[in-house]
C-alpha positions, -999 to 999 in steps of 0.1 A, spaced: 839 -421 -233 838 -413 -267 804 -410 -279 802 -381 -249 831 -367 -268 812 -372 -296 779 -358 -286 799 -325 -266 816 -317 -297 780 -319 -314 759 -300 -298 790 -272 -292 784 -271 -333 749 -271 -334 745 -244 -308 783 -221 -317 763 -202 -346 734 -194 -324 760 -183 -297 778 -162 -327 752 -140 -339 744 -134 -303 776 -118 -293 780 -106 -323 748 -85 -319 762 -70 -288 791 -59 -297 780 -43 -325 750 -24 -302 781 -21 -280 801 2 -313 769 12 -324 756 34 -287 792 50 -288 791 61 -323 761 78 -318 746 108 -296 731 93 -264 700 107 -273 695 87 -302 708 47 -286 726 42 -256 755 15 -252 744 -26 -239 761 -23 -211 748 10 -201 714 -7 -212 724 -32 -187 736 -7 -162 703 12 -163 679 -20 -159 700 -27 -125 695 4 -111 658 3 -124 652 -28 -105 671 -16 -75 656 13 -69 621 -2 -68 609 13 -96 608 -18 -121 597 -47 -104 561 -34 -102 560 -26 -136 569 -56 -150 546 -70 -124 518 -51 -143 524 -53 -175 521 -91 -170 487 -95 -156 475 -71 -184 497 -103 -212 484 -133 -194 452 -120 -189 445 -106 -224 464 -134 -242 446 -161 -217 409 -146 -225 416 -147 -262 428 -189 -259 397 -196 -243 378 -178 -262 397 -183 -299 402 -224 -298 366 -234 -291 355 -205 -314 375 -218 -344 360 -248 -338 327 -244 -339 329 -220 -370 352 -250 -389 320 -277 -376 294 -254 -386 296 -241 -423 267 -216 -420 280 -202 -383 311 -200 -403 292 -177 -434 272 -158 -415 306 -151 -391 329 -148 -415 334 -113 -428 329 -98 -389 359 -116 -385 376 -108 -414 366 -69 -408 378 -70 -369 412 -87 -384 418 -63 -415 414 -33 -393 446 -16 -370 440 -23 -339 457 8 -322 428 33 -342 402 12 -323 421 22 -285 402 61 -290 370 36 -297 373 13 -263 387 45 -243 348 68 -247 332 31 -246 349 19 -209 370 48 -201 407 37 -182 416 11 -162 425 -28 -165 388 -44 -186 400 -15 -213 433 -26 -216 423 -63 -214 400 -60 -245 429 -46 -268 453 -66 -255 424 -100 -264 419 -82 -301 457 -79 -303 456 -116 -303 427 -138 -301 425 -137 -339 456 -155 -351 444 -188 -324 413 -182 -347 418 -181 -378 448 -212 -376 421 -233 -352 403 -227 -379 421 -237 -409 435 -268 -391 397 -282 -377 389 -278 -418 419 -296 -429 409 -330 -415 405 -354 -443 370 -367 -443 370 -406 -441 380 -394 -404 351 -377 -397 332 -411 -414 360 -433 -397 341 -417 -362 308 -412 -381 305 -456 -389 316 -457 -350 291 -442 -340 309 -415 -320 290 -389 -305 293 -356 -312 320 -347 -281 331 -374 -287 339 -368 -321 353 -330 -305 372 -346 -284 389 -378 -302 390 -363 -335 388 -323 -340 407 -314 -308 436 -337 -313 439 -330 -353 433 -290 -351 460 -287 -318 494 -284 -336 472 -259 -359 458 -238 -324 494 -239 -310 509 -217 -346 484 -192 -335 494 -184 -301 536 -185 -314 523 -157 -334 500 -141 -309 524 -143 -282 551 -116 -299 508 -96 -311 497 -94 -272 527 -75 -264 520 -50 -291 488 -49 -274 498 -49 -236 525 -18 -246 500 -4 -265 469 -6 -240 495 14 -219 508 37 -237 473 49 -239 447 39 -211 469 38 -180 496 53 -161 514 18 -146 537 -11 -168 561 -9 -194 544 7 -216 545 38 -191 579 34 -180 589 40 -221 571 71 -219 582 86 -186 613 79 -197 613 93 -233 598 121 -220 632 126 -194 651 117 -224 665 88 -203 675 65 -234 685 44 -211 656 41 -198 640 31 -229 669 7 -240 662 -11 -206 627 -16 -213 625 -29 -250 652 -50 -238 629 -70 -210 596 -71 -236 623 -84 -264 631 -111 -243 599 -119 -232 588 -125 -261 613 -144 -275 615 -171 -237 580 -170 -243 574 -177 -281 605 -209 -274 581 -218 -250 549 -219 -275 575 -238 -297 584 -267 -276 548 -268 -269 536 -270 -305 564 -301 -312 553 -314 -284 511 -318 -301 532 -320 -337 556 -350 -334 526 -376 -347 529 -348 -374 564 -354 -383 
């Protein structure tokens, strides 16, 4: 019984700063929202009430589903392409030297600036929005995978070759397990960028989704609707990033 009480007390002390920070932030939001014009900011309670109204009216869930489809499609494509390409670039030096300048150029280019070009080339629809989310999120996965694969100790490669491992076995049993924790770090970084890309794509290329809902609310001076949408996007980002951290810690246990 004493041991159980001690564990509960330890857990309470460990989580107390987190919850204190959360409730303090909500209190500051509530006070600040009541102290300024509703045109600029609304209290937390008003934001929650407006979110409930949007949900009950049936306007919010379809937009959230549309944004979710776009996010997971673009983000999934970034994982499918970014990780194998990163391993390939790390393994084949001549390919990395030839391709890396173009990747760096794209990575350094503000992706929002490419949206008008994507619009003129592909028009409206799901495909251009998918491309935008992909471009926003693929580079963190790609670069972290490359750095993880390049950091593999040469001794590990030599030992695998001394046991006559095939190229495929080398990738499967050495490169992939060693690189995966680095890739997961890139995945966590890419989550936030994919959310930004999703909203940017919906701002310019779509009449649906949370991005369009934010634009419509702002045009109608519905500050509560704007903050409600932003709150949901933020919570999605936090939840997905936390999930990525848990997966990363699972694969990185051997590193610790």
